[in-house]
C-alpha positions in Angstrom: 17.5 22.3 31.1 16.8 25.1 28.5 13.3 25.7 27.4 12.3 27.4 24.1 9.2 29.5 24.8 6.7 30.7 22.2 8.4 34.1 22.1 11.6 32.4 20.9 13.6 33.0 24.1 15.6 30.3 25.7 15.2 30.3 29.5 17.2 28.3 32.0 20.9 27.8 32.1 21.6 24.3 33.4 22.0 21.0 31.7 21.8 17.7 33.5 23.8 14.7 32.2 23.7 11.2 33.5 27.2 9.8 33.8 26.0 6.3 33.2 24.2 6.9 29.9 25.2 10.4 28.6 21.5 11.1 28.1 19.7 14.2 29.4 16.5 13.6 31.2 13.7 16.0 31.0 11.5 14.4 33.5 8.5 12.2 33.3 4.9 12.9 32.5 2.1 11.8 34.8 1.4 8.8 32.6 3.6 5.9 33.8 6.5 5.0 31.6 6.5 7.9 29.2 9.6 10.0 29.4 11.8 11.7 26.8 15.6 11.7 26.8 18.0 13.3 24.3 21.8 12.6 24.1 24.5 15.1 23.3 25.0 15.5 19.6 28.1 13.9 18.1 30.5 15.2 16.9 30.1 18.6 18.5 31.3 20.9 17.1 30.8 19.6 13.5 31.2 20.8 10.0 29.7 18.0 7.7 27.1 16.2 9.8 26.1 15.5 13.3 24.1 12.7 14.9 21.3 13.5 17.4 19.8 10.6 19.3 16.8 10.6 21.5 14.7 8.0 23.4 11.0 8.1 23.7 10.0 6.0 26.8 6.9 4.1 27.4 5.1 1.0 26.0 6.9 -0.2 22.8 3.6 -0.8 21.2 2.6 2.9 21.7 3.4 5.3 18.9 3.9 9.0 19.6 4.1 12.2 17.5 7.7 13.4 17.6 9.0 16.8 16.5 12.8 17.5 16.3 13.8 21.0 15.3 17.0 23.0 15.0 16.9 26.6 16.2 19.3 29.5 15.7 20.7 31.3 18.8 18.0 33.9 18.2 15.3 31.3 18.5 14.4 31.1 14.8 13.5 27.7 13.5 16.2 26.7 11.1 15.3 23.1 10.2 12.6 20.6 11.1 14.3 17.2 11.0 11.5 15.0 12.3 7.7 15.6 12.4 6.2 12.2 12.4 4.9 9.4 14.5 7.5 7.1 16.1 7.4 4.0 18.3 8.9 4.1 21.8 12.6 3.5 21.8 15.9 5.0 20.7 15.9 7.1 17.5 18.9 8.6 15.6 18.8 11.5 13.2 21.5 13.1 11.1 21.7 16.9 10.6 24.0 18.0 7.7 24.0 21.7 8.8 21.5 22.9 6.3 18.2 24.8 6.7 14.8 23.7 5.5 15.7 25.0 2.0 18.9 22.9 1.8 21.2 25.9 2.2 24.2 25.5 4.5 23.8 27.4 7.8 26.6 29.8 8.9 29.0 28.7 11.6 27.6 29.3 15.0 25.7 27.9 18.0 22.4 26.2 17.4 19.9 24.4 19.6 18.0 21.2 18.9 14.7 20.4 20.6 12.8 17.1 20.6 9.1 17.1 21.6 7.0 14.1 22.3 3.6 14.3 23.9 4.0 17.2 26.4 7.7 16.6 27.1 10.7 18.4 25.6 14.4 17.7 25.5 17.0 20.0 24.1 20.7 20.5 23.6 23.3 22.8 22.0 25.1 22.0 18.8 28.0 24.0 17.2 28.6 24.3 13.5 32.1 25.2 12.3 33.0 25.9 8.7 
């Protein structure tokens, strides 16, 4: 698991993938039934658009604030894709390789991070032009 810290640095070097679901677990909070999972983006690498999927666990009637951001390799926020309340369950988001101003990002390695409650899930995404 990689964690993005407030100073913009990524720390940690291992990713854990479930062979049954292709989702990455980032653990469970102390509240029963609330966990966050993020799948590998597809396609990866991409040049036009990529799909990022994540699952917010817990009671389906419960709604949670979700934040999904794209970061450059240097840790700078490139794009905020989601910043809203979502119900528990699977969510799918498209990223077209643009920043918050609608400008295409250069080819390179980027990271996405999903936050819900106090949990985070992240992954790597590669843009080719």
